[in-house]
N, C-alpha and C positions, 0 to 999 in steps of 0.2 A: 047576335054577337057570339053566342055559344058556338055556332058552327065555325066561325072565323078562328076562334081560339082553339078549337079541336084541330083544325087544319094546321095552325101554327105549331101546336104541340106535336103533331105527327111529323112535321118538317124537322123539328128539333130532334125527335127520336131517330129519324133516318140519318141526320147529320152526326149524332153521337155514335151510332153504329159505324158509320164511315170513318169517324175520327179514331175510335178505339179498336175496331176490328183488326187492323194490321198489327197492333201491338201484341196480339196473342202469338204471333210468330216470335221466334227468338230475337230478342232485342239486343242492341249493342250495349255493352256495359258502360256505366257512367264513369267519366274521367274526373268530373268535378260537379258538385251540387251546390246550389246557393241556399244558405240558411236565412239570408236577409228576406227573401220573399215570404217564407213561412211566418217569420216573426211579424213583419209589417202587414201582411194580409190579415193575420189574426187581429191585430190592433184595429184595422179598418172595419172588420166585421163586428168587433165589440162596440166601436163607436156608432156604427149604423144601428145595431140593436138598441143601444142606449138612447139614441135619438128617437127611434120609433116608440119606445116605451114612454119617453118624456112627452112626446106629442100626444100619444093616446091617453096619457094620464091627465094632461091639462086641457086638451081640445080634441076629444075623441071624434067629433064630427068632421074634423079636418081630413081624416083618413078616408072619408067617403066622398070627398069633393071630386066631381067629374071635371077633368081638364079638357078632354076631347069629347065632343058629342057622340052619343051612342048611335052610330049610323052604318049603313052598308059601305059608304065611302071610306070610313075609318077602318073597317074590317078589311076591305080590299087593299088599301094602302099598307096596312099591317102585314098582310100576306105577301105583297110584292116586295116590301122591304126585307121581310124574313127570307124569302127566296133569294133575293139579290145578295144579302149579307152572308147567308150560309153558303151560297154558291162561291162567293169570293173567298171565304174561309176554306172551303173544300179545295179550291184551286191552290191556295197557299199550302195546305196540308199535303197535297200531292207533290209540290215542289220540295217540301222539307223531307219527305220520304222517311228513311230510317233514322233521321236525326230529330224527328218530332218527339216531344215528351210533354206530358201534362205538368211536370215539375220543371223548375228552372235548372237546367243542367247542360253540361257539355259531355257528349258521348265519345267513346273511343273512336279515333279517326275522323272526328267531326270536321266538317268544312263549312265555310261561310256560304250561305245560299243567297245568291243575288239574281236569280232568274225568275221568270214569270211575274207574279204580282210583286215580288221583292224588288223589281226594277222601278216600281211606282211609289211604294211606301215600305218602310222598314218593318212594320208589324201588320201585314195584311190579314192575318188570322184574327187579330183583335179588331181591326177595322171592320171586318165582316161581322164579327160577333156583336159589336156595338150597333151596327146597322140593324141586325136582326133583333137585338134588344129593343131598339127604338121602334121597330115595327110592332113588336108585342105590346109595348107601352101604348102606342097609338091605338091598337085594336082593343086593348083593355079600357083605356081612356080615363082611368081613375088615378088620383094622386099617388097612391102607393106604388103603382107601376112606374111612375116617373122618378119616385124616390129610389126605387130599385135600380133604375137606369143610371142615376147619379152614383149610387154605390158601386155598380158595375164599372163605371168609368174610373172611379177612384181605385178599385181593385186592380183593374188592368193597368192603370198608371203605376201602381206599386210593382206589378209584375214586369212591366217594361223597364223600369229602373233597375231591377235586379238582373234582368236579362242583359241589358246593355253593359252593366258592370262586368258580368262574367264573359261576355263576348269581347269586350275591350281587353280583358286580362288574357284571353286565349289568342285573339287574332291581332291585337295591337294596331300597328299602322294600317294593316289591311282593313280593319273595321273602321278606323278613323276616316280612311279614304271613302269607304262605303257610305258613312254618315255625311260626308261632304257631297258625294254624288247623289244620294237620295236623302234629302233634307227632311222630308215629311215622315214623322214617326207613326201617325195615325190617319190623318186626312191628307190624301194625295195632293201634292203641290201647295199645301197650306201649312199644316202643323205636324 
């Protein structure tokens, strides 16, 4: 299992370099930032930490429960999902180009991106990241990894809500039409 996790960690490192390296060039100035995301994500993080502390205090053995058997198959599935998820996210990052930011913001001259993976799902970077998180959880196989996956889903849900609010404010009818055309926020053709 250790080798699988090392491969997954290396994939994440390469992805993070790809994600952030272009931001070292001169970035576009922010036109508007969302404070909603920062406040709500902090609340989600606090609730998650409180939940883990409560569980550990009352039932410490629960955190050691294995959900997925420790096997080569689980490791291979984890690696495949990580590659697929991070690849999908990288494709989305490429299409966002200079408008990408780790924070929820609209940049000067921002335009609505509806090309590439954005034709299939409105938040393809998050779709890919969640697929990669699921891959890591399967490879790790223990309950805390799946708890972290649920926390990741909640955090991304908060960020999507903040982004949709700011995009609607900036692009109005154009964004509403995009939401009608691409109904899926996370899972293509579903949700």
